Structures are given as C-alpha cells and as structure tokens.
Phi, psi and omega in degrees: 000132180285169182298322181295316179295321178298317179296317179299320181293319179298319178295316178302316182296318181294324184264006187309314182299332181265323184279329184232061181295332178226151179295145179234097182300143177280341180289141170302156185304315182293329178284324174299320176302313180301319181293312179297323178296322178294325176294323178291316182295331182260015187297334186259359180258151183286156176132161179275171170254131180236128177242118180254111186094087186247353184047248185260010171087007183297316179294318179299319180296315177300313182296318179296318178296320179298313179300317177298320182294332179260011174077026180251120178245117178207166181295138177233113184244127175251130179243129182202153172287336185056027178208017179088198186277135168300137189301317183293325179292319179291323179301320178295323179289326177300326177293338178273352178117000177290133183293141185297328185295344181282352187300324184266014188304322188235024186282331182277078186202165174199158178296323179298319179297312183294321177298318179297316181295314181297320178294321179295328180270015178061042176235054184291342182280347177291122182271144178241131176235115179276112183194155168270118184302334178295322183266344186293126175299139183299332182285358173278349178274157175300148179294330178232132178233126179272322181210147180219145172241120177253111185227065183246358165075319188249170194292308189301310179289331176295314179299313181296318180298314179298314183296328183270330184274322184307316179295343180270351189289137170290139176308131185093355179290160185233135174244131174248139179238118182279166175062042176261015181270356180062019184285320179232289174285138183257332192290328184299315180293317181298315180294321179297317179296328180287314187272324185230073182296345178279355183298146170252171186225134178211136179054029180081010178247144170277143181231122177239117174259120186269117181271327180236153182235138174244065189299148180288000000 
C-alpha cells in the first residue's frame, strides 16, 4: 500500500463513526437482492458463508444482519487483501481489457478499518482473514460452505476462489460472482466461464448452484 493510500485509510479509521454510521454495500441493489436471496435459499443446509473480496464490509454487515433477522446463525468469513489488487494480477487483467484507472479502486483500506466498522455496526461475529485468495492454502477455508460471494473483480483471484471454494460447497449451495457484466472489469466473467461453464448470469452476476460436493 502506498503512502497516499495509508494516509487515506488512517483518516477513514479516525472518522469512521461520522463517515460510516451505517453500512453501505458495494453491490448494486439488484445484486444485493440476489445475494440475500441466496442466503435465504441456503438457510437450511449446513455450512459457513464465505465472502471473498469484502472491501469495507458493508455487504457483509447487511448479510449478517439479514441472517440474524431470519434466525440463522452460522460462521461468516470475509477474505480480502485489504490493500487492493496485487499488481501482477491487475496487469494480467489489463491485458484482458480492464481499464488501467481501476487499479487503485480498493487500495485505501485496511483490516483494522474494516474490523472497526463491523464492530461499530454490531457485527462482531463476522470474521476477517487478510489474504490473497490466489496464495491462500485451500485448507484455510471452511470444510463446508453453504453460500459464497466472490467479489474480487479480476481474473486470477476469481479463478482461484472458484477452484478452492467449489470443492467445499454443501450440495445445494450457491456461489455468486460479481462483476460478470464485462462493463468495467473483464476478468471475473472470463474466469467464471473457464472454471464454471455451468454458471448462469443475472443482473451482471454469475450464479453457480453446486449439486455435488467433493468436500475435503
């Protein structure tokens, strides 16, 4: 993380109670609906919720509140670099057509900031794991996953997330992949088509319903 991003993150953390009184999901409204609906549809099957790419935790907070509201208590794990895109991964996506100006989109962030925000929003049970999903050993994921949101935008982490999460899915589990509309970021759709050709698409999201599980 550069000095400018570090300074921005420090300011965000200091001003968090005033700047972020309520969570603000990064997902478009229709995509947030799809995610909450997937949590509802999978409410009765065992497994954790895994969110790969959580930025400042707004979507996780909404989802956690939704689960609490429908009486579902389960592990909720967020995995993020908390520092934006690894340079080499974004460079590969730029070769696929992703605009260069998007590289710094999520760099002004930190695990400390997101932890502070989630605690402030009364979501202390949401777990944070700082990691690059490309490098993360698969055994660091929950053995059973009921629903997952992959929101990492570019190809390499989308591919890695799908390859590592699909074997953990409980039968009937649902994976959503954001940014599959090819509108800005190009890699998420390309990686989804490579790893999960059975995926369907709605509102710019990829949807994978896992019928069989090859649990670890």
